[in-house]
CHARMM-style PDB file with segment names, atoms N, HN, CA, C and O in Angstrom:
ATOM      1  N   MET     1      13.827  45.801 -11.322  1.00  0.00      PROA
ATOM      2  CA  MET     1      13.758  47.452 -11.161  1.00  0.00      PROA
ATOM      3  C   MET     1      14.037  47.848 -10.043  1.00  0.00      PROA
ATOM      4  O   MET     1      13.670  47.406  -8.954  1.00  0.00      PROA
ATOM      5  N   ASP     2      15.101  49.216 -10.434  1.00  0.00      PROA
ATOM      6  HN  ASP     2      15.399  49.576 -11.318  1.00  0.00      PROA
ATOM      7  CA  ASP     2      15.576  49.773  -9.539  1.00  0.00      PROA
ATOM      8  C   ASP     2      14.568  50.409  -8.264  1.00  0.00      PROA
ATOM      9  O   ASP     2      13.595  51.091  -8.586  1.00  0.00      PROA
ATOM     10  N   ILE     3      14.813  50.189  -7.070  1.00  0.00      PROA
ATOM     11  HN  ILE     3      15.604  49.635  -6.809  1.00  0.00      PROA
ATOM     12  CA  ILE     3      13.982  51.025  -6.148  1.00  0.00      PROA
ATOM     13  C   ILE     3      14.755  51.975  -5.188  1.00  0.00      PROA
ATOM     14  O   ILE     3      14.386  52.431  -4.105  1.00  0.00      PROA
ATOM     15  N   THR     4      15.851  52.146  -5.820  1.00  0.00      PROA
ATOM     16  HN  THR     4      16.151  51.775  -6.700  1.00  0.00      PROA
ATOM     17  CA  THR     4      16.703  52.999  -5.116  1.00  0.00      PROA
ATOM     18  C   THR     4      15.982  54.292  -4.484  1.00  0.00      PROA
ATOM     19  O   THR     4      15.476  54.936  -5.403  1.00  0.00      PROA
ATOM     20  N   GLY     5      15.784  54.827  -3.370  1.00  0.00      PROA
ATOM     21  HN  GLY     5      16.196  54.304  -2.623  1.00  0.00      PROA
ATOM     22  CA  GLY     5      15.231  56.241  -2.848  1.00  0.00      PROA
ATOM     23  C   GLY     5      16.017  57.188  -3.320  1.00  0.00      PROA
ATOM     24  O   GLY     5      16.885  57.057  -4.184  1.00  0.00      PROA
ATOM     25  N   PRO     6      15.660  58.297  -2.658  1.00  0.00      PROA
ATOM     26  CA  PRO     6      16.643  59.429  -2.702  1.00  0.00      PROA
ATOM     27  C   PRO     6      17.989  59.381  -2.134  1.00  0.00      PROA
ATOM     28  O   PRO     6      18.317  58.625  -1.220  1.00  0.00      PROA
ATOM     29  N   ALA     7      18.792  60.266  -2.747  1.00  0.00      PROA
ATOM     30  HN  ALA     7      18.525  60.880  -3.490  1.00  0.00      PROA
ATOM     31  CA  ALA     7      20.089  60.315  -2.544  1.00  0.00      PROA
ATOM     32  C   ALA     7      20.737  60.420  -1.136  1.00  0.00      PROA
ATOM     33  O   ALA     7      21.776  59.910  -0.718  1.00  0.00      PROA
ATOM     34  N   ALA     8      19.478  61.542  -0.281  1.00  0.00      PROA
ATOM     35  HN  ALA     8      18.634  61.957  -0.620  1.00  0.00      PROA
ATOM     36  CA  ALA     8      20.335  61.801   0.616  1.00  0.00      PROA
ATOM     37  C   ALA     8      19.215  62.005   1.879  1.00  0.00      PROA
ATOM     38  O   ALA     8      18.118  61.479   1.694  1.00  0.00      PROA
ATOM     39  N   ASP     9      19.396  62.620   2.944  1.00  0.00      PROA
ATOM     40  HN  ASP     9      20.287  63.047   3.095  1.00  0.00      PROA
ATOM     41  CA  ASP     9      18.177  63.348   3.924  1.00  0.00      PROA
ATOM     42  C   ASP     9      17.344  61.927   4.065  1.00  0.00      PROA
ATOM     43  O   ASP     9      16.126  62.104   4.037  1.00  0.00      PROA
ATOM     44  N   VAL    10      17.779  60.492   4.217  1.00  0.00      PROA
ATOM     45  HN  VAL    10      18.768  60.348   4.240  1.00  0.00      PROA
ATOM     46  CA  VAL    10      16.800  59.682   4.834  1.00  0.00      PROA
ATOM     47  C   VAL    10      17.688  58.529   5.825  1.00  0.00      PROA
ATOM     48  O   VAL    10      18.725  57.866   5.815  1.00  0.00      PROA
ATOM     49  N   VAL    11      16.557  58.795   6.613  1.00  0.00      PROA
ATOM     50  HN  VAL    11      15.714  59.333   6.621  1.00  0.00      PROA
ATOM     51  CA  VAL    11      17.076  57.877   7.846  1.00  0.00      PROA
ATOM     52  C   VAL    11      17.554  56.747   8.119  1.00  0.00      PROA
ATOM     53  O   VAL    11      16.982  55.855   7.493  1.00  0.00      PROA
ATOM     54  N   MET    12      18.333  56.413   8.764  1.00  0.00      PROA
ATOM     55  HN  MET    12      18.797  57.138   9.273  1.00  0.00      PROA
ATOM     56  CA  MET    12      18.982  54.755   8.197  1.00  0.00      PROA
ATOM     57  C   MET    12      18.615  54.115   9.341  1.00  0.00      PROA
ATOM     58  O   MET    12      19.596  53.518   9.785  1.00  0.00      PROA
ATOM     59  N   MET    13      17.438  53.933  10.171  1.00  0.00      PROA
ATOM     60  HN  MET    13      16.641  54.418   9.810  1.00  0.00      PROA
ATOM     61  CA  MET    13      16.820  53.065  10.770  1.00  0.00      PROA
ATOM     62  C   MET    13      17.633  52.397  11.884  1.00  0.00      PROA
ATOM     63  O   MET    13      17.733  51.221  12.233  1.00  0.00      PROA
ATOM     64  N   GLY    14      18.272  53.725  12.400  1.00  0.00      PROA
ATOM     65  HN  GLY    14      18.190  54.680  12.116  1.00  0.00      PROA
ATOM     66  CA  GLY    14      18.785  53.300  14.012  1.00  0.00      PROA
ATOM     67  C   GLY    14      20.373  52.375  13.808  1.00  0.00      PROA
ATOM     68  O   GLY    14      20.999  51.854  14.731  1.00  0.00      PROA
ATOM     69  N   PHE    15      20.728  52.371  12.460  1.00  0.00      PROA
ATOM     70  HN  PHE    15      20.220  52.794  11.710  1.00  0.00      PROA
ATOM     71  CA  PHE    15      22.169  51.961  12.313  1.00  0.00      PROA
ATOM     72  C   PHE    15      23.245  52.865  12.775  1.00  0.00      PROA
ATOM     73  O   PHE    15      23.510  53.852  12.089  1.00  0.00      PROA
ATOM     74  N   ALA    16      23.799  52.662  13.712  1.00  0.00      PROA
ATOM     75  HN  ALA    16      23.584  51.860  14.269  1.00  0.00      PROA
ATOM     76  CA  ALA    16      24.949  53.318  14.559  1.00  0.00      PROA
ATOM     77  C   ALA    16      24.073  54.450  15.601  1.00  0.00      PROA
ATOM     78  O   ALA    16      23.603  54.252  16.721  1.00  0.00      PROA
ATOM     79  N   ASP    17      24.067  55.580  14.824  1.00  0.00      PROA
ATOM     80  HN  ASP    17      24.449  55.740  13.913  1.00  0.00      PROA
ATOM     81  CA  ASP    17      23.152  56.770  15.543  1.00  0.00      PROA
ATOM     82  C   ASP    17      22.139  56.829  14.576  1.00  0.00      PROA
ATOM     83  O   ASP    17      22.133  56.879  13.346  1.00  0.00      PROA
ATOM     84  N   PRO    18      21.077  56.804  15.664  1.00  0.00      PROA
ATOM     85  CA  PRO    18      19.615  56.414  15.003  1.00  0.00      PROA
ATOM     86  C   PRO    18      19.006  57.621  14.485  1.00  0.00      PROA
ATOM     87  O   PRO    18      17.984  57.561  13.802  1.00  0.00      PROA
ATOM     88  N   THR    19      19.672  58.896  14.820  1.00  0.00      PROA
ATOM     89  HN  THR    19      20.502  58.945  15.375  1.00  0.00      PROA
ATOM     90  CA  THR    19      19.795  60.384  13.951  1.00  0.00      PROA
ATOM     91  C   THR    19      20.466  60.483  12.942  1.00  0.00      PROA
ATOM     92  O   THR    19      20.520  61.625  12.485  1.00  0.00      PROA
ATOM     93  N   GLU    20      21.049  59.657  12.372  1.00  0.00      PROA
ATOM     94  HN  GLU    20      21.006  58.730  12.743  1.00  0.00      PROA
ATOM     95  CA  GLU    20      21.893  60.022  11.035  1.00  0.00      PROA
ATOM     96  C   GLU    20      20.950  59.901   9.836  1.00  0.00      PROA
ATOM     97  O   GLU    20      19.844  59.429  10.096  1.00  0.00      PROA
ATOM     98  N   SER    21      21.119  60.138   8.958  1.00  0.00      PROA
ATOM     99  HN  SER    21      22.018  60.522   8.746  1.00  0.00      PROA
ATOM    100  CA  SER    21      20.657  60.200   7.788  1.00  0.00      PROA
ATOM    101  C   SER    21      21.852  60.431   6.514  1.00  0.00      PROA
ATOM    102  O   SER    21      22.842  61.144   6.347  1.00  0.00      PROA
ATOM    103  N   THR    22      21.254  59.578   5.894  1.00  0.00      PROA
ATOM    104  HN  THR    22      20.450  59.000   6.029  1.00  0.00      PROA
ATOM    105  CA  THR    22      22.175  59.369   4.462  1.00  0.00      PROA
ATOM    106  C   THR    22      22.469  60.761   3.937  1.00  0.00      PROA
ATOM    107  O   THR    22      21.803  61.759   4.211  1.00  0.00      PROA
ATOM    108  N   THR    23      23.707  60.715   3.028  1.00  0.00      PROA
ATOM    109  HN  THR    23      24.247  59.903   2.805  1.00  0.00      PROA
ATOM    110  CA  THR    23      24.231  61.727   2.533  1.00  0.00      PROA
ATOM    111  C   THR    23      24.339  61.492   0.806  1.00  0.00      PROA
ATOM    112  O   THR    23      24.555  62.333  -0.067  1.00  0.00      PROA
ATOM    113  N   GLY    24      24.132  60.209   0.702  1.00  0.00      PROA
ATOM    114  HN  GLY    24      23.957  59.526   1.411  1.00  0.00      PROA
ATOM    115  CA  GLY    24      24.443  59.674  -1.014  1.00  0.00      PROA
ATOM    116  C   GLY    24      24.173  58.129  -1.101  1.00  0.00      PROA
ATOM    117  O   GLY    24      23.594  57.468  -0.240  1.00  0.00      PROA
ATOM    118  N   ILE    25      24.673  57.680  -2.249  1.00  0.00      PROA
ATOM    119  HN  ILE    25      25.143  58.218  -2.949  1.00  0.00      PROA
ATOM    120  CA  ILE    25      23.966  56.313  -2.587  1.00  0.00      PROA
ATOM    121  C   ILE    25      25.531  55.458  -2.859  1.00  0.00      PROA
ATOM    122  O   ILE    25      26.486  55.855  -3.526  1.00  0.00      PROA
ATOM    123  N   LEU    26      25.416  54.428  -2.243  1.00  0.00      PROA
ATOM    124  HN  LEU    26      24.640  54.105  -1.701  1.00  0.00      PROA
ATOM    125  CA  LEU    26      26.735  53.624  -2.190  1.00  0.00      PROA
ATOM    126  C   LEU    26      26.687  52.205  -3.300  1.00  0.00      PROA
ATOM    127  O   LEU    26      27.545  51.563  -3.906  1.00  0.00      PROA
ATOM    128  N   ASN    27      25.276  52.145  -3.182  1.00  0.00      PROA
ATOM    129  HN  ASN    27      24.579  52.666  -2.691  1.00  0.00      PROA
ATOM    130  CA  ASN    27      24.825  50.843  -3.952  1.00  0.00      PROA
ATOM    131  C   ASN    27      23.553  51.014  -4.445  1.00  0.00      PROA
ATOM    132  O   ASN    27      22.814  51.399  -3.538  1.00  0.00      PROA
ATOM    133  N   ARG    28      22.966  50.887  -5.525  1.00  0.00      PROA
ATOM    134  HN  ARG    28      23.566  50.574  -6.261  1.00  0.00      PROA
ATOM    135  CA  ARG    28      21.583  51.001  -5.971  1.00  0.00      PROA
ATOM    136  C   ARG    28      20.604  49.715  -5.611  1.00  0.00      PROA
ATOM    137  O   ARG    28      20.926  48.588  -5.987  1.00  0.00      PROA
ATOM    138  N   LEU    29      19.359  49.956  -4.841  1.00  0.00      PROA
ATOM    139  HN  LEU    29      19.098  50.871  -4.535  1.00  0.00      PROA
ATOM    140  CA  LEU    29      18.560  48.867  -4.559  1.00  0.00      PROA
ATOM    141  C   LEU    29      17.703  48.195  -5.657  1.00  0.00      PROA
ATOM    142  O   LEU    29      17.442  48.950  -6.593  1.00  0.00      PROA
ATOM    143  N   TYR    30      17.262  47.078  -5.736  1.00  0.00      PROA
ATOM    144  HN  TYR    30      17.474  46.465  -4.975  1.00  0.00      PROA
ATOM    145  CA  TYR    30      16.399  46.335  -6.576  1.00  0.00      PROA
ATOM    146  C   TYR    30      15.563  45.755  -6.336  1.00  0.00      PROA
ATOM    147  O   TYR    30      15.409  45.676  -5.117  1.00  0.00      PROA
ATOM    148  N   ALA    31      14.779  45.193  -6.955  1.00  0.00      PROA
ATOM    149  HN  ALA    31      14.903  45.257  -7.945  1.00  0.00      PROA
ATOM    150  CA  ALA    31      13.542  43.977  -6.795  1.00  0.00      PROA
ATOM    151  C   ALA    31      13.468  43.379  -7.893  1.00  0.00      PROA
ATOM    152  O   ALA    31      13.476  43.961  -8.978  1.00  0.00      PROA
ATOM    153  N   ARG    32      13.386  42.095  -7.732  1.00  0.00      PROA
ATOM    154  HN  ARG    32      13.380  41.623  -6.851  1.00  0.00      PROA
ATOM    155  CA  ARG    32      13.294  41.248  -8.687  1.00  0.00      PROA
ATOM    156  C   ARG    32      12.079  40.050  -8.575  1.00  0.00      PROA
ATOM    157  O   ARG    32      11.815  39.722  -7.418  1.00  0.00      PROA
ATOM    158  N   ALA    33      11.447  39.481  -9.471  1.00  0.00      PROA
ATOM    159  HN  ALA    33      11.662  39.747 -10.411  1.00  0.00      PROA
ATOM    160  CA  ALA    33       9.845  38.939  -9.095  1.00  0.00      PROA
ATOM    161  C   ALA    33      10.314  37.959 -10.300  1.00  0.00      PROA
ATOM    162  O   ALA    33      10.925  38.247 -11.329  1.00  0.00      PROA
ATOM    163  N   PHE    34       9.667  36.282  -9.686  1.00  0.00      PROA
ATOM    164  HN  PHE    34       9.171  36.048  -8.850  1.00  0.00      PROA
ATOM    165  CA  PHE    34       9.903  35.586 -10.343  1.00  0.00      PROA
ATOM    166  C   PHE    34       8.662  34.524 -10.223  1.00  0.00      PROA
ATOM    167  O   PHE    34       8.225  34.027  -9.185  1.00  0.00      PROA
ATOM    168  N   LEU    35       8.147  34.279 -11.756  1.00  0.00      PROA
ATOM    169  HN  LEU    35       8.502  34.682 -12.600  1.00  0.00      PROA
ATOM    170  CA  LEU    35       6.926  33.894 -11.669  1.00  0.00      PROA
ATOM    171  C   LEU    35       6.963  32.586 -11.859  1.00  0.00      PROA
ATOM    172  O   LEU    35       7.604  32.370 -12.888  1.00  0.00      PROA
ATOM    173  N   ILE    36       6.398  31.111 -11.123  1.00  0.00      PROA
ATOM    174  HN  ILE    36       5.878  31.287 -10.288  1.00  0.00      PROA
ATOM    175  CA  ILE    36       6.365  30.049 -11.590  1.00  0.00      PROA
ATOM    176  C   ILE    36       4.884  29.750 -11.689  1.00  0.00      PROA
ATOM    177  O   ILE    36       4.089  30.232 -10.883  1.00  0.00      PROA
ATOM    178  N   GLU    37       4.493  28.903 -12.742  1.00  0.00      PROA
ATOM    179  HN  GLU    37       5.139  28.512 -13.397  1.00  0.00      PROA
ATOM    180  CA  GLU    37       3.043  28.328 -13.354  1.00  0.00      PROA
ATOM    181  C   GLU    37       3.285  26.611 -13.029  1.00  0.00      PROA
ATOM    182  O   GLU    37       4.287  25.974 -13.355  1.00  0.00      PROA
ATOM    183  N   ASP    38       2.404  26.220 -12.496  1.00  0.00      PROA
ATOM    184  HN  ASP    38       1.591  26.737 -12.231  1.00  0.00      PROA
ATOM    185  CA  ASP    38       2.313  24.573 -12.864  1.00  0.00      PROA
ATOM    186  C   ASP    38       1.195  24.772 -14.375  1.00  0.00      PROA
ATOM    187  O   ASP    38       0.290  25.579 -14.584  1.00  0.00      PROA
ATOM    188  N   PRO    39       1.777  23.600 -15.264  1.00  0.00      PROA
ATOM    189  CA  PRO    39       1.271  23.883 -16.787  1.00  0.00      PROA
ATOM    190  C   PRO    39       0.071  23.081 -16.705  1.00  0.00      PROA
ATOM    191  O   PRO    39      -0.824  23.409 -17.483  1.00  0.00      PROA
ATOM    192  N   ASP    40      -0.179  21.954 -15.818  1.00  0.00      PROA
ATOM    193  HN  ASP    40       0.549  21.687 -15.185  1.00  0.00      PROA
ATOM    194  CA  ASP    40      -1.297  21.434 -15.765  1.00  0.00      PROA
ATOM    195  C   ASP    40      -2.527  21.965 -14.990  1.00  0.00      PROA
ATOM    196  O   ASP    40      -3.600  21.398 -15.197  1.00  0.00      PROA
ATOM    197  N   THR    41      -2.474  23.044 -14.079  1.00  0.00      PROA
ATOM    198  HN  THR    41      -1.602  23.505 -13.912  1.00  0.00      PROA
ATOM    199  CA  THR    41      -3.583  23.148 -13.438  1.00  0.00      PROA
ATOM    200  C   THR    41      -3.413  24.784 -14.020  1.00  0.00      PROA
ATOM    201  O   THR    41      -4.437  25.103 -14.624  1.00  0.00      PROA
ATOM    202  N   ASN    42      -2.555  25.705 -13.994  1.00  0.00      PROA
ATOM    203  HN  ASN    42      -1.723  25.446 -13.503  1.00  0.00      PROA
ATOM    204  CA  ASN    42      -2.364  27.245 -14.806  1.00  0.00      PROA
ATOM    205  C   ASN    42      -2.592  28.186 -13.614  1.00  0.00      PROA
ATOM    206  O   ASN    42      -3.084  29.313 -13.562  1.00  0.00      PROA
ATOM    207  N   LYS    43      -1.938  27.143 -12.405  1.00  0.00      PROA
ATOM    208  HN  LYS    43      -1.538  26.228 -12.447  1.00  0.00      PROA
ATOM    209  CA  LYS    43      -1.905  28.140 -11.170  1.00  0.00      PROA
ATOM    210  C   LYS    43      -0.443  28.647 -11.105  1.00  0.00      PROA
ATOM    211  O   LYS    43       0.521  27.888 -11.194  1.00  0.00      PROA
ATOM    212  N   ARG    44      -0.356  29.895 -10.954  1.00  0.00      PROA
ATOM    213  HN  ARG    44      -1.140  30.512 -10.881  1.00  0.00      PROA
ATOM    214  CA  ARG    44       0.723  30.739 -10.642  1.00  0.00      PROA
ATOM    215  C   ARG    44       1.112  31.264  -9.288  1.00  0.00      PROA
ATOM    216  O   ARG    44       0.177  31.696  -8.613  1.00  0.00      PROA
ATOM    217  N   ILE    45       2.677  31.323  -8.607  1.00  0.00      PROA
ATOM    218  HN  ILE    45       3.436  30.972  -9.155  1.00  0.00      PROA
ATOM    219  CA  ILE    45       3.117  32.196  -7.865  1.00  0.00      PROA
ATOM    220  C   ILE    45       4.246  33.012  -8.132  1.00  0.00      PROA
ATOM    221  O   ILE    45       5.300  32.791  -8.729  1.00  0.00      PROA
ATOM    222  N   VAL    46       3.701  34.184  -7.449  1.00  0.00      PROA
ATOM    223  HN  VAL    46       2.845  34.363  -6.964  1.00  0.00      PROA
ATOM    224  CA  VAL    46       4.907  34.943  -7.831  1.00  0.00      PROA
ATOM    225  C   VAL    46       5.653  34.923  -6.285  1.00  0.00      PROA
ATOM    226  O   VAL    46       5.131  34.743  -5.184  1.00  0.00      PROA
ATOM    227  N   PHE    47       7.081  35.180  -6.647  1.00  0.00      PROA
ATOM    228  HN  PHE    47       7.505  35.326  -7.541  1.00  0.00      PROA
ATOM    229  CA  PHE    47       8.303  35.370  -5.330  1.00  0.00      PROA
ATOM    230  C   PHE    47       8.714  36.474  -5.647  1.00  0.00      PROA
ATOM    231  O   PHE    47       8.991  36.604  -6.839  1.00  0.00      PROA
ATOM    232  N   VAL    48       8.892  37.542  -4.834  1.00  0.00      PROA
ATOM    233  HN  VAL    48       8.667  37.436  -3.865  1.00  0.00      PROA
ATOM    234  CA  VAL    48       9.503  39.051  -5.153  1.00  0.00      PROA
ATOM    235  C   VAL    48      10.433  39.216  -3.796  1.00  0.00      PROA
ATOM    236  O   VAL    48      10.108  39.003  -2.628  1.00  0.00      PROA
ATOM    237  N   HSD    49      11.671  39.656  -4.323  1.00  0.00      PROA
ATOM    238  HN  HSD    49      11.935  39.829  -5.272  1.00  0.00      PROA
ATOM    239  CA  HSD    49      12.716  39.593  -3.552  1.00  0.00      PROA
ATOM    240  C   HSD    49      13.435  41.045  -3.692  1.00  0.00      PROA
ATOM    241  O   HSD    49      14.103  41.456  -4.640  1.00  0.00      PROA
ATOM    242  N   CYS    50      13.059  41.802  -2.299  1.00  0.00      PROA
ATOM    243  HN  CYS    50      12.516  41.468  -1.528  1.00  0.00      PROA
ATOM    244  CA  CYS    50      13.717  43.522  -2.788  1.00  0.00      PROA
ATOM    245  C   CYS    50      14.900  43.751  -1.475  1.00  0.00      PROA
ATOM    246  O   CYS    50      14.848  43.409  -0.294  1.00  0.00      PROA
ATOM    247  N   ASP    51      15.822  44.385  -2.160  1.00  0.00      PROA
ATOM    248  HN  ASP    51      15.865  44.663  -3.120  1.00  0.00      PROA
ATOM    249  CA  ASP    51      17.076  44.647  -1.365  1.00  0.00      PROA
ATOM    250  C   ASP    51      16.430  45.621  -0.224  1.00  0.00      PROA
ATOM    251  O   ASP    51      16.607  46.840  -0.217  1.00  0.00      PROA
ATOM    252  N   LEU    52      15.674  44.924   0.717  1.00  0.00      PROA
ATOM    253  HN  LEU    52      15.531  43.934   0.712  1.00  0.00      PROA
ATOM    254  CA  LEU    52      15.209  46.114   1.721  1.00  0.00      PROA
ATOM    255  C   LEU    52      15.663  45.415   2.877  1.00  0.00      PROA
ATOM    256  O   LEU    52      16.119  44.273   2.941  1.00  0.00      PROA
ATOM    257  N   MET    53      15.419  46.511   4.062  1.00  0.00      PROA
ATOM    258  HN  MET    53      15.048  47.438   4.010  1.00  0.00      PROA
ATOM    259  CA  MET    53      15.722  45.974   5.372  1.00  0.00      PROA
ATOM    260  C   MET    53      14.665  45.446   5.692  1.00  0.00      PROA
ATOM    261  O   MET    53      14.942  44.459   6.374  1.00  0.00      PROA
ATOM    262  N   GLY    54      13.075  45.612   5.520  1.00  0.00      PROA
ATOM    263  HN  GLY    54      12.850  46.413   4.966  1.00  0.00      PROA
ATOM    264  CA  GLY    54      12.054  45.097   5.628  1.00  0.00      PROA
ATOM    265  C   GLY    54      11.194  45.465   4.768  1.00  0.00      PROA
ATOM    266  O   GLY    54      11.424  46.412   4.016  1.00  0.00      PROA
ATOM    267  N   VAL    55       9.683  44.550   4.726  1.00  0.00      PROA
ATOM    268  HN  VAL    55       9.496  43.781   5.337  1.00  0.00      PROA
ATOM    269  CA  VAL    55       8.741  44.943   3.791  1.00  0.00      PROA
ATOM    270  C   VAL    55       7.231  44.876   4.823  1.00  0.00      PROA
ATOM    271  O   VAL    55       6.719  43.922   5.409  1.00  0.00      PROA
ATOM    272  N   MET    56       6.872  46.162   4.739  1.00  0.00      PROA
ATOM    273  HN  MET    56       7.289  46.936   4.263  1.00  0.00      PROA
ATOM    274  CA  MET    56       5.783  45.822   5.946  1.00  0.00      PROA
ATOM    275  C   MET    56       4.602  45.294   5.153  1.00  0.00      PROA
ATOM    276  O   MET    56       4.538  45.293   3.924  1.00  0.00      PROA
ATOM    277  N   GLN    57       3.475  44.751   6.167  1.00  0.00      PROA
ATOM    278  HN  GLN    57       3.527  44.752   7.166  1.00  0.00      PROA
ATOM    279  CA  GLN    57       2.217  43.688   6.001  1.00  0.00      PROA
ATOM    280  C   GLN    57       1.546  44.379   5.134  1.00  0.00      PROA
ATOM    281  O   GLN    57       0.855  43.633   4.439  1.00  0.00      PROA
ATOM    282  N   LEU    58       1.428  45.653   4.825  1.00  0.00      PROA
ATOM    283  HN  LEU    58       1.989  46.259   5.389  1.00  0.00      PROA
ATOM    284  CA  LEU    58       0.521  46.456   4.045  1.00  0.00      PROA
ATOM    285  C   LEU    58       0.867  46.199   2.215  1.00  0.00      PROA
ATOM    286  O   LEU    58       0.045  46.410   1.323  1.00  0.00      PROA
ATOM    287  N   VAL    59       2.320  45.690   2.017  1.00  0.00      PROA
ATOM    288  HN  VAL    59       2.987  45.519   2.741  1.00  0.00      PROA
ATOM    289  CA  VAL    59       2.421  45.229   1.124  1.00  0.00      PROA
ATOM    290  C   VAL    59       2.495  43.903   0.617  1.00  0.00      PROA
ATOM    291  O   VAL    59       3.434  43.171   0.930  1.00  0.00      PROA
ATOM    292  N   HSD    60       1.353  43.443  -0.330  1.00  0.00      PROA
ATOM    293  HN  HSD    60       0.591  44.038  -0.584  1.00  0.00      PROA
ATOM    294  CA  HSD    60       1.258  41.804  -0.328  1.00  0.00      PROA
ATOM    295  C   HSD    60       0.309  41.722  -1.499  1.00  0.00      PROA
ATOM    296  OT1 HSD    60      -0.081  40.626  -1.902  1.00  0.00      PROA
TER     297      HSD     60
END
C-alpha cells in the first residue's frame, strides 16, 4: 500500500537542518503486511513493514 505523504512542506525530522522541509517526492513510501497462520490451531500473526523513520506506540 502506498503510504507516501504530502509532496511538499513536510519537516524532515532533523535531517541536516532541523528547520528544513521537503520540496517534492524522490521515492514513494510503502507498507507491506504478511499474515502467518498455524493450520493446526488457526492462530494468526501479522507482520507489518513500513518505509518510515519510526512508528509511535499508539499504532498497534
